[in-house]
C-alpha positions as CSV (number, residue, x, y, z in Angstrom):
1,M,45.3,-22.9,-12.4
2,K,44.2,-21.0,-15.5
3,D,42.6,-17.6,-14.8
4,L,39.4,-17.9,-16.8
5,L,38.7,-14.2,-16.4
6,S,42.0,-13.3,-18.2
7,L,41.3,-11.8,-21.6
8,N,44.5,-13.4,-23.0
9,N,45.8,-10.5,-25.0
10,R,42.4,-9.9,-26.7
11,V,41.6,-6.6,-28.5
12,A,38.4,-4.9,-27.4
13,L,36.3,-2.1,-28.7
14,I,34.0,-0.3,-26.2
15,T,31.5,2.3,-27.3
16,G,30.5,5.1,-25.0
17,A,33.6,4.4,-23.0
18,G,34.3,8.0,-21.9
19,Q,32.5,7.7,-18.5
20,G,30.4,5.5,-16.3
21,V,30.0,1.8,-17.2
22,G,32.1,2.1,-20.4
23,R,35.1,3.7,-18.6
24,Q,35.0,1.1,-15.8
25,T,34.8,-1.7,-18.4
26,A,37.8,-0.4,-20.2
27,L,39.8,-0.3,-16.9
28,Q,38.6,-3.9,-16.1
29,F,39.7,-5.1,-19.5
30,A,43.1,-3.5,-19.1
31,A,43.6,-5.0,-15.7
32,H,42.7,-8.5,-16.9
33,G,45.1,-8.9,-19.7
34,C,43.6,-7.1,-22.7
35,A,46.3,-6.3,-25.3
36,A,44.5,-3.2,-26.5
37,V,41.3,-1.3,-25.9
38,I,39.7,1.0,-28.5
39,V,37.9,3.7,-26.5
40,N,35.0,5.2,-28.4
41,D,33.1,8.2,-27.1
42,F,31.2,11.1,-28.7
43,H,33.3,13.5,-26.6
44,A,37.0,13.6,-27.5
45,E,38.3,14.8,-24.1
46,R,36.5,12.0,-22.3
47,A,37.8,9.3,-24.6
48,A,41.4,10.7,-24.4
49,S,41.2,10.7,-20.6
50,V,40.1,7.1,-20.4
51,A,42.7,6.0,-22.9
52,E,45.4,7.5,-20.6
53,E,44.0,5.5,-17.7
54,V,44.1,2.3,-19.7
55,R,47.7,2.9,-20.8
56,A,48.6,3.5,-17.1
57,L,47.5,-0.1,-16.5
58,G,50.0,-1.3,-19.1
59,C,47.5,-1.8,-21.9
60,Q,47.5,-0.2,-25.3
61,A,44.7,2.2,-26.0
62,F,43.4,3.9,-29.1
63,V,40.8,6.7,-29.2
64,A,37.9,6.6,-31.6
65,C,35.9,9.8,-31.2
66,G,32.6,9.9,-33.1
67,D,28.9,9.1,-33.3
68,I,27.9,5.5,-33.6
69,T,24.7,6.4,-35.4
70,D,26.9,7.5,-38.4
71,F,27.3,4.3,-40.4
72,D,30.3,5.6,-42.4
73,F,32.1,6.7,-39.2
74,V,31.5,3.3,-37.6
75,N,33.0,1.5,-40.6
76,R,36.1,3.7,-40.5
77,M,36.4,3.3,-36.7
78,V,36.4,-0.5,-36.8
79,A,38.7,-0.7,-39.8
80,D,41.1,1.7,-38.2
81,A,41.0,-0.2,-35.0
82,V,41.8,-3.5,-36.7
83,E,44.6,-1.8,-38.7
84,K,46.2,-0.4,-35.5
85,A,45.6,-3.4,-33.1
86,G,45.8,-6.2,-35.7
87,T,42.5,-7.8,-34.8
88,L,39.2,-7.3,-33.0
89,D,38.1,-9.9,-30.5
90,V,35.6,-8.3,-28.1
91,L,32.9,-5.7,-28.8
92,V,31.0,-4.0,-26.0
93,N,28.1,-1.9,-27.3
94,N,27.7,0.3,-24.3
95,A,26.8,3.6,-25.8
96,G,23.3,4.6,-25.0
97,N,21.1,7.5,-24.0
98,A,18.0,8.0,-21.9
99,G,17.1,11.4,-23.2
100,P,16.8,14.6,-21.1
101,T,17.8,14.6,-17.5
102,G,15.2,15.1,-14.7
103,T,12.5,12.8,-13.5
104,M,10.8,10.5,-15.9
105,D,7.5,11.9,-14.8
106,S,8.4,15.1,-16.6
107,L,8.7,13.4,-20.0
108,P,5.7,13.7,-22.3
109,P,3.7,10.5,-22.9
110,F,4.2,8.5,-26.0
111,W,1.0,9.7,-27.7
112,E,2.2,13.3,-27.5
113,T,5.4,12.6,-29.3
114,G,6.4,11.9,-32.9
115,P,9.2,10.6,-35.1
116,K,11.5,13.4,-34.3
117,E,11.5,12.4,-30.6
118,W,11.5,8.7,-31.4
119,N,14.6,9.0,-33.5
120,M,16.5,10.3,-30.4
121,W,15.9,7.1,-28.6
122,L,16.2,4.7,-31.6
123,G,19.4,6.1,-32.9
124,T,22.1,5.3,-30.4
125,N,20.2,2.6,-28.5
126,L,19.3,0.4,-31.5
127,M,20.7,1.7,-34.8
128,G,24.1,2.3,-33.2
129,V,24.2,-1.3,-32.0
130,L,23.4,-2.5,-35.5
131,N,26.0,-0.3,-37.1
132,V,28.9,-1.4,-34.9
133,C,28.0,-5.1,-35.1
134,R,27.7,-4.9,-38.9
135,A,31.2,-3.4,-39.0
136,A,32.8,-5.7,-36.5
137,V,31.4,-9.1,-37.3
138,P,33.2,-9.6,-40.6
139,F,36.5,-9.1,-38.9
140,M,35.6,-11.5,-36.1
141,I,34.5,-14.1,-38.7
142,K,37.9,-13.7,-40.4
143,G,39.7,-14.1,-37.1
144,G,37.6,-17.1,-36.0
145,Y,36.7,-15.7,-32.7
146,G,34.5,-13.0,-31.1
147,S,32.5,-12.1,-28.0
148,I,29.9,-9.3,-28.4
149,I,28.2,-7.8,-25.3
150,N,25.3,-5.5,-25.9
151,V,24.4,-3.3,-22.9
152,I,20.6,-2.9,-22.7
153,S,18.2,-1.7,-20.0
154,D,15.6,-3.3,-17.9
155,A,13.2,-0.8,-19.5
156,G,13.5,-3.2,-22.5
157,R,12.6,-6.2,-20.4
158,V,9.8,-4.9,-18.1
159,G,8.8,-1.6,-19.8
160,E,8.9,2.0,-18.5
161,P,5.7,3.9,-19.1
162,H,7.5,7.2,-19.5
163,L,10.1,5.8,-21.7
164,A,8.1,3.8,-24.2
165,V,10.3,4.2,-27.3
166,Y,13.5,3.9,-25.2
167,S,12.0,0.6,-23.9
168,A,11.3,-0.5,-27.5
169,A,14.9,0.3,-28.6
170,K,16.4,-1.6,-25.8
171,A,14.1,-4.6,-26.4
172,G,15.0,-4.4,-30.0
173,A,18.7,-4.6,-29.2
174,A,18.1,-7.6,-27.0
175,G,16.1,-9.4,-29.7
176,F,18.8,-8.5,-32.3
177,S,21.4,-10.0,-29.9
178,R,19.6,-13.3,-29.7
179,A,19.2,-13.5,-33.5
180,L,22.8,-12.5,-34.2
181,A,24.0,-15.1,-31.7
182,K,22.3,-17.8,-33.7
183,A,23.6,-16.5,-37.0
184,V,27.3,-16.3,-35.9
185,G,27.7,-19.1,-33.5
186,K,29.2,-21.3,-36.2
187,H,32.0,-18.8,-36.5
188,N,33.0,-19.1,-32.8
189,I,31.4,-15.8,-32.0
190,R,29.2,-15.4,-29.0
191,V,26.6,-12.6,-28.4
192,N,25.0,-11.8,-25.1
193,S,23.3,-8.8,-23.5
194,V,23.6,-7.2,-20.1
195,S,20.4,-5.5,-18.8
196,L,20.8,-2.6,-16.4
197,G,18.8,-1.2,-13.6
198,S,19.6,2.3,-12.3
199,I,23.4,2.8,-12.3
200,D,25.1,5.7,-10.5
201,T,26.8,7.4,-13.5
202,P,27.1,11.0,-14.6
203,G,24.2,10.4,-16.9
204,I,21.7,10.2,-14.1
205,A,23.4,12.6,-11.7
206,P,20.8,15.4,-12.0
207,M,18.0,12.9,-11.3
208,I,19.5,11.6,-8.1
209,E,20.5,14.9,-6.5
210,D,17.1,14.8,-4.7
211,Q,17.4,12.1,-2.0
212,A,13.6,11.7,-1.9
213,V,13.6,10.8,-5.5
214,V,16.4,8.2,-4.9
215,T,14.5,6.7,-1.9
216,A,11.3,6.4,-3.9
217,M,13.2,4.8,-6.8
218,L,14.9,2.2,-4.6
219,K,11.7,0.9,-3.1
220,K,11.4,-1.1,-6.3
221,Y,14.8,-2.8,-5.7
222,I,15.6,-5.8,-3.6
223,I,19.1,-4.5,-3.0
224,R,18.4,-0.9,-2.0
225,R,21.2,1.0,-3.5
226,L,22.0,2.3,-6.9
227,G,24.2,0.1,-9.1
228,Q,27.8,1.0,-9.5
229,P,29.7,0.9,-12.8
230,S,31.9,-1.8,-11.4
231,D,28.8,-4.0,-10.8
232,V,28.2,-4.0,-14.6
233,A,31.8,-4.1,-15.7
234,N,32.3,-7.3,-13.7
235,M,29.5,-9.0,-15.7
236,I,30.8,-7.7,-19.0
237,L,34.3,-9.0,-18.1
238,F,32.8,-12.4,-17.4
239,L,31.0,-12.5,-20.7
240,A,34.0,-11.3,-22.6
241,S,36.3,-13.9,-21.1
242,D,36.7,-17.7,-21.5
243,A,34.8,-18.1,-18.2
244,S,31.6,-17.8,-20.3
245,A,32.8,-19.9,-23.3
246,W,29.6,-21.9,-23.4
247,I,27.2,-19.0,-23.1
248,S,25.5,-17.2,-26.0
249,G,22.2,-15.7,-26.9
250,Q,21.5,-14.8,-23.2
251,T,20.4,-11.6,-21.3
252,Y,21.9,-11.1,-17.9
253,P,20.2,-8.6,-15.6
254,V,22.5,-6.5,-13.4
255,N,19.7,-4.6,-11.6
256,G,19.7,-5.1,-7.8
257,G,16.6,-7.2,-8.1
258,Y,14.5,-4.5,-9.9
259,S,13.1,-7.4,-11.9
260,T,13.2,-11.1,-10.9
261,S,12.5,-12.9,-14.2
């Protein structure tokens, strides 16, 4: 029987792959037949470390260290990836940021902020997604195949009062994904989003050191534990593979029941 979750020697680019969900996705792809994974991260040492883990699983890996809000860098990154790996089949826009660590209650309200603060949220979470898709789609069209998975947040689906602009950025990425899916479907390219609840990654480590904070947080979840990077990577693998060949323009929550619609 054909393994529908096999990536069949596809080439994948994963942004923000140096830790957490991105790292786990890279390892899942390597373990499921990817020919090559391009590991992007802002931090060179993290990207190099994950690339070594990918190679240990018998998959080629290339490091692309840089900032996805830099349009010129992104274009060079994608072109270099295609030159090295021969093609680009799967794109996972995983890089994102939720600003300073600590409880969300400590963040200033939207009406006490301005464009300087807004750009912090909009840069990676929205403009980065646009940049990488703009660079990748022409190569996918040329190859006649593509699967794009944009990692968003439930903040963009239900709204977080202390993260208004972050919520806007993630909602924007979801809306962009739906529009892009309609634009590129005729080229055999699919575009979907994965929407996350609270995932146990290094990015939220300072916030979850206080067990009382975690307990209060999880009261909003049907499954009362933090998500793990593997929970998300499993969904991304599904959307990257032929198991989801008739799925596009959708948003899949991986959130422990934080939202139910």
